[in-house]
N, C-alpha and C positions, 0 to 999 in steps of 0.2 A: 373641723376648723374651729378655732377659738377666737372670739372677738374680745378685745381687752380695752379697758379704760381704768384709771387708778383711784385709790382711796385710803382712809384711816381706821384701824380696828377699834372695836368697841366691846366692852364687856358690861353687861347689865348689872354686874356685881361691883365692879371697881371703877367704872367710868360713867358718870351720869350724863355725859354728852350735852352740855349746855350749848344752845345755838348761839354762839358768839361770832360766827363767821359773818362776812359781808355778803349781802344779797347780790347776786350777779347783776351787772348792768342791764337795764331793760326789763328785769323780772318784777313781778308784782305779787303782793300777798293777796290771795283770794279768800283766805279764812284763817283766823287765829282763835284758838279756844280761849274761853274765859278762865280765870285762875281757879284752881281747885279749892273746894270748901272742905269743912270738916266731915261732910257727908260722903265725899268722893271715894276715899279708900274703902270705908266699910261697905258701901254699895257695890263697888267693883269686886271686892272680895266675895261678897254674898252672891253677886250675879255670876261670877266666874265659877264658883262651886256649883251653882244651879245649872248654868248653861254648858260650860266646858266640861264640868264634872259629870254631866248627864251620861257621858259615854261609860261611866262606871256605875253610878247609882241607879240609873233606870233599869239596866239588865238585872241588877241586884234586887230591886223592888219586884220586878216581874218574876224572878226566880222564887223570892219569898212568898209571893202570892200563889205561885204554883204549889209550893210546899204546903200551904194552908188548905189547899183543896184535897181532901182526904179520900173522896170517892171519885169514881170514873165519871159519873154524871157531872159533878161539879167541875172537874177538869175540862170536860168538853165545853161546858158553858163558859168557863174562864177563857179558853182559847178562842171561842167564837166572839166573845165580847172584845177581846184584844184585837182580833182581826177586823172587826167592824170599826173600832175606835182608830186603829192605825191606818185604815184605808179610806177614812172619810176625806173627801176633797177639801183642799184648803186654797185660799186665794189671798192676795195682798190685803192686809188690814192695817190701816193707818195707826190704830191704837197700839199695834206692835211695832211698826216701823218707826214711829216717832215717840216711842216710850221714853220717859225721862231717864231710865237706866242707861241708855246709850249715850246720853249727854255726859253722864258721869265717866264713862269710858273715854270720851273725847277729852275731858278735863284731866283724867288720870294720865293719859299719854301725851298731854300738852300738844295736841295735834295742831299742825300748821300746814296750810296748803299754799303752794307757790307755783307760779307759771309765767309764761310770757304773754299770754292772752287770756281774757275772760273765757270761762267755759261756755260752750254752745248751749243755748236754751231753746232754740226753735226747731231742733231736729234730733232724730235718734243718733246714737253713737255707740261704738264698742270701746269701752274703757279697759285696756289691758293692764291690770294691776300686777306689778312685779316687785318683789318676789312673793311666793306663796307663804313662806315661813313654816315653822313647825306646826303652828296653828294659824289659820288665815285671819288674824286680827286686822291686817291691812285691808282685806276685802270687806270684812264685816263693818269696820268703822265708816268706810265709804258708803255702804249700802243701808246703814241704819242711822237714826238720829239726825242731828243738824246737817251732817254732810250729805245726807240723801237729797236734801233740797238743793245744795250747791251743785251736786252732780246730776241734776235734772231727773230726780226720782228714779235713779238707776236701780235695776233689778239684778241681784247677784246670780251668776251661773254656778251651779254646784253639782258635784258628782251624784249620779243616780243613787248610789249606796247611801249617801248622806241623807237624801230625802226619804229613804226607807227606814232610817234608824228611828226607833221609838222615841217620841218626845222631841228630840232635837230636829227630826225631819219635819214635824208639824210646826215647830217654831219657824224654821226656814221657809216653810210654805206660807205662813202668815206674814213673813217678812218680804214676800214677793219673789222667793227663790225660783229659779228656772232650771229645769233638768238640763244637764250638759249635752243631752242628745241633740243632734243637728236639727231635727224636726221641731223640737220644742224651742230652741233658740231662734230658729227662723220665724216661728209663730210670734214670739215676743217682739222681734224687730218689726215684723209686718204690722203689728198692732200699734207701732209708733213708740215703743219703749226703748230706752237706752239700757244696755246691759254691761255689767262689770264682770270680768273674767280673769282668773289666774291661769294663763296658758300653760305654765309648767305643771300645774296640778299636783297629784300625789307624788309623782316622780321627783319634783323639785323639792319636796319636803326633806328628802334624804341627802340632797346635795349641800355641801358646806361642811366645815369643820364640826365634828371629828371624823367625818367620812374619810376613808383612806385616799390619799392623794390630794385632799383639799387642805387649804391653808387658812389660818385665822385672818390673814390680811386680805383675803379675797371674798367676794360675794359672787353668787352663781345664779344665772338665769337659764333654766332648762327650756331652750327654745329651738334648737336646731331642727328637731323633728316635729315641732308643734306649729302647724300651719293652718289648722282648721278655722281658727278665728279670722285669719286673713282671707281665706276662701269665703267665709260667711259675709265679711264686710264687702268684698268685691261683688258678691252675688246680689246683695241688697242695696248697694251703692250708698253705704253709710261710712263715715270716717272712722278710722281707728286712732285712738288717742293713747299714747304710751303714758303710763303713770308709774313712777318708781317710788316705793314707800321705804324711805330710809329708816332703819331701826327695827323693821318688822322681824328680821331674823334673830333679833336679840331679846324678843319679848318672852321667849321660853327657851329652856335648855332641852337638849335631846341626847340620848345615849347613842353610842356607836352601834349601828344596826348591821347584823350579818347580811350578806348579799342575798341569802335565801329568803329572808323576810322581806327584803326590798323587792325582789322579783315576785314574791307571793302577793305583796301589796298591789303591785301593778296589775297582776292577773285578776285579783278580786276587786280592784278599783276601790279599795279602802285602805287606810293607813294602819300598819302594824308596827308602831314605833313607840318607844318609851320616852315620854316627855314630862317635864315638870317645870314649875316656876317658883314663886316665893314660898318658903317654908316646905319645899318639896311637894307642894300641892298644885293643882291645875289653875294657878292664879298668876297672871302675867307679871313680869317685872315692870317697874315703872320707868320705862325708857321713852323719850320723846319720839313721836312719829312725824316725819316730815314727808308730805306728799309733793313730789315734783311732777307737775303736769306738763307734758310736751304739747307741741302744736298738733292740731288734727292732721292726720295723713289722709288725703283724699286719693284713694287708690283707683286704679282702672276699673270701670264698671263692666262686669262680664257675668252673664247669667250662669254660664258654665266655664269658668276660667281654666285655661290650660295649665299643666304643671309648670311650664316655663313662665307664664304670667304670674303664677302664685309665687314662684321662686324669686322673681324680681321684686314683687311687693314685700315679701317676707324679709329680703335683704334690706330693703328701705326701712322697714320697721326696726330691725336689729341695729342699724346705724343710728336711727333716731333715738333709740333707747340708750345706746352707748354714749351718745353726745349729751343726752339729758342727764345721765349719771355724772359725767365729767363736769357738766355745767354747775351742778348744785352740791357736789360732794364736799367742797371746801366750806360751804355755808353750814352744812351739817356737822363738820368737824371730822370728816373721813377722808382727808386730803390724800393720804398715802394708800388708801384701799384700792383694790382692783376689781372691776366687774368682769366676769367671764361668762360668755354666752356659750353654753355647751349643748 
């Protein structure tokens, strides 16, 4: 089944998408980024090459280090040192979470957060951030920098493979990242933390134009089979808050991916996709990000919810997300776009 709601196409190359629409009746601005300074773009370019580009340069550095080890003994020591460094435990470190670099990303994307109610501050919540995008800038901006305080010091839920990736995994660990395994997410919620999650995960990265059957005028949320976050919220009696990040799918371009690589990505739980941004580099395009935050959904509390109970709650979330999209799409300038829940 496909759920639909409507909207307007955007291209990060030809359409800057100024937010000239009218804010819906009853909606309030929860956050507006400060204007960009002359430092903004250079810092985002450098930060993107360092962080997003780490998926390229870190393996290269490791390989060059291996080549420098000419004897067997040196290679054994090199591997042991790498294993120790990459398996050291990490925990949330405010010096990383609140680093000034993330404020520059907020300025770069002209981030604005809108909603119908102030965000909850006195209890844990599951923030379902949609869509994932080719690279999850939407999830990252919520979880780091000034928005981390707005969203109640939320901790991002990330794939296990990401946490194991050299360099990037350690950064996510210091940013408070939570392994996507159910036990780890449960533990974080029990500790009183709010978590942010992209339910569509890696599979959602592949949805959208130029994927076969997808249209430029449509946005996609891969949710039909993703119900784990609903089960988790019901089990721990915490609200689920739908968050739609307008513009996230246009921060980077992606190549049309063969179905074999898409299937392999799901199997390995890591993305095998060709993506690029400004100047053909892993630098996002400067598109405004609008976070539309829905009302908290207080679902049925059940320690072990039945499939039927989960289905009802999941349908309620999908309706809320669709309504949220329709409510704010004109404000963003995507009035003729369509959201499809697949």
